[in-house]
N, C-alpha and C positions, 0 to 999 in steps of 0.2 A: 247383854250377850247371852244367848241361850246355850245352856249346857244340859245334856241329857245323860242320865245314868240308867242303865238297865242291868238288873241282876235278879234272878229268881230266888235268891236267898235273902230274906228280910234283914237279917243281922248284917250281912255284907253291904246291903243297900244303905242301911242307916249309917254304917261306919264310913262309907264313901262320902255320904252327905256331910258327916261331921268333919272329915278331912277337908272337904271343899269349903266349908264355912271357916275353918281355921285359915285356909289359904287366903280367902277374901279379906279376913281381918288383918293379915300382915302384908298384903300387897296393895299399896295405895292406888286408888283409882280403878281397881278391878272389881267389877260387880257382875255376878252371874245370876241369871234367872234359871234356877235349877228345877228340872222336871225329872221325876223318878218313875221308873216302870219296873214292875216285878213280872210283867207278862210281855214277852217279846212280841207276840202277835199284835198287841195293842200299839206298841211302838211301830211295828211294820205298817200298820194301817195309817199312821200319821206320816210316815216316810212316803208311802205311796200317794198320799194326798199332797206331796211336795211341801210338807211342813217340816223344813230342815233346820237343824240347830248348827251352831258354829263348831261345837265340840261334843263328841260322844265318848262316854266311858262305858264300855260294854264287857260284861262277862262273856265267856265263850261257850261253856257247856251249860245249856239251859234246857228245860224240859220240852218246850214246844218247837224251838228252832235254835240254831247256834248264833253266837255273836258274829261269826264269819258270814253267815247268811244275811244278817242285818247289814253288815259292812258292805257286802256286795250290792245290796239294794240302795244303800246310801250313795255309793259310787255311781250307780246308774242315774241317780237324780242330781248328784252334786259332786264335783271333783275337789272342792275346797275344804269341806268339813274335816276337822282333825279327829282321827280315830285313835283312842287309847284303849287297849285291851287289858283286862285284869282276869287272871285265871289261876287255878290251882295246879295246872299242868303246863309243861313247856313243850308239849307235843304239837302245838298248833302255830308255832312261830312262822313257818313258811307260808301257811294260809294267811296269817296276819300281814305278812310282807306283800302277798298278792293283791290285797285290797289297800295297800299303801298306808298301813297303820304307822303312826309316828312313834309309838312306844308299846311294849309288851311287858306288863308288870305281873309278877307272881304274887299270889295271895299267901299270907296276909300282906296287904299293900303297905309298904313303909311310907311314912309321911314325906320324907325327903325325896323319895323316888317319884311320888305323885306330884309333888311341888315342882320338881325339875321338869316333868313331862308337861305340866301346865305352862310353866315358863316358856318352854320350847314351842308349844302350840301357839301361845300369844305372840311370840317373836316372829314366827312364820306368818301369822296373819298380818302383822305390821309390815313385813317385807313385801307381802303380796299386794299391798296398795301401790307399790312402785309401778310406773308405766314406762313402756318403751315407745318412743316416737318413730313412726314409720313415715318416710317421705313418699307421698303418693301424688298422682296428678291432681293439682288443685289445692295442695296443702299438706297437712300432717294428720295422721290418725294414730292416736295413742292407744296402746293395748297393754293390759295388765300383764306383768311377768307371769303370774300364775295361769293365765289363759293361753300362754304360748306352749305348744307341744314341741315344735322344732322349727328351725329356720333353715332354708335352703338357698344357696347361691345359684340362681338359674339364669344363665346368660347375662350376667352383670346386674341382675335385679334380685332383690331379697324377696323370697316367698315365705311369708310368715304363716305357718300352719297352726291354727287355733284348736283348742280342745273341743269347741262346738262344731268342728268340721269346716269352718270358714277358712279361706286363704286370702291374705292381704298381700298384694304385690306392689313393691315399691317402684319408683322411677329408677333409672340406671344409677348405680352407685359409682362414685368417682374414686373411691379408695379400695383397699383390699377388703375381703369379706371379714377378716378378723378385726380390722379397724372399724368397720361399720357396725359390728355387733359387740365390741369389747366391753361396752358399758354394762352388759348383762352379767358378765363373769363374777363381779364381786358379790352378787346375790348368793353364790355358792351352789346353786343347783343346775347351772348350765355347763355343758361339756362339749368341746369340739371333738368329734369322732372322725372327721374327714375334713379336707380342705374346703369342702362346700357344704358342710352340715354342722349345725349347732343344735344339740338336743337338750330338752328340759328333763332332768333325771327324775323329777316327780311323776313323769308320765311314761316311764319306761316299764315294760313288762319283763323283758329279758335283754341282756346284752352279752354277746360272746365275741370271739376274736374277729368275726366277719360282719356281724349284723346286730343292730339294735332294733328290737321290736317294740313299737310304741303302743300306748293304750288304744289308739285308733285302729291298730292293725298294720300301720305303715311299717315297712322294712327299710331301715336306714343303713346304708353301707358304712362299715367301720374300716378305714384304710389300714393297710399293713403297717404304715409308719405310726399311726395314732393308736393302734390296737393295744400295745402293752400298757401305756399310760392311761388310756381310756378305761380299760378293765380295772386297773388299780384304783383310779379315782372313783369309779362307780361303786366298787366294793367298799371303799372307805365311806362313801356317802351313805349307802344303805345300812352299813353297820352303825353309823351315827344315828340314823333314823330309828333303829330297832334295838338300841343298847338297853 
């Protein structure tokens, strides 16, 4: 598994590598191929060539470009990589949230905090291997949970909207919408916001009392009945992602 560290402070870069080696020595079966960058532009070049790692640990304030800029480019190329930010300032937490970072750690980075972030990143990767079977004409099409942006109940058919822009349409469902999609709920990142919409919270830009705006730009209606619980669950979810 590829893991990239980027920090323009050599001492901080070496300390992060030391912590990662400690992590690998006490987590059975976990092996990282660690790549270090002190120059953010060199890492950007790799990202633009679509040489994407599974996990990135990025400083935010760097001389040539920010870690947020790098995170935005990573998201353009790949929605699955785990982003962990390390910084001396807490001023960029909202920016980190906007690129779906899973953790925001203040320097000096505590070993237990980094270990927890890595545990969480690995557990998310494991859960993303789960697939949802969609009944289509001619059989089944399995789609990874992580690739689902939202699901819509459209005239008794499931329209599964994917992060790559593709939409998979099921045959007519014979049960309720909730019954047809309930197996996704234990994953923890899916949320009903309307009787006809289930969204993946990993792909939400904003959610308010009326609308959820997805990464694709789609505007999903939030019903009056669902709104209080939906907003509460979403806030709890994102607070867990960025604790």
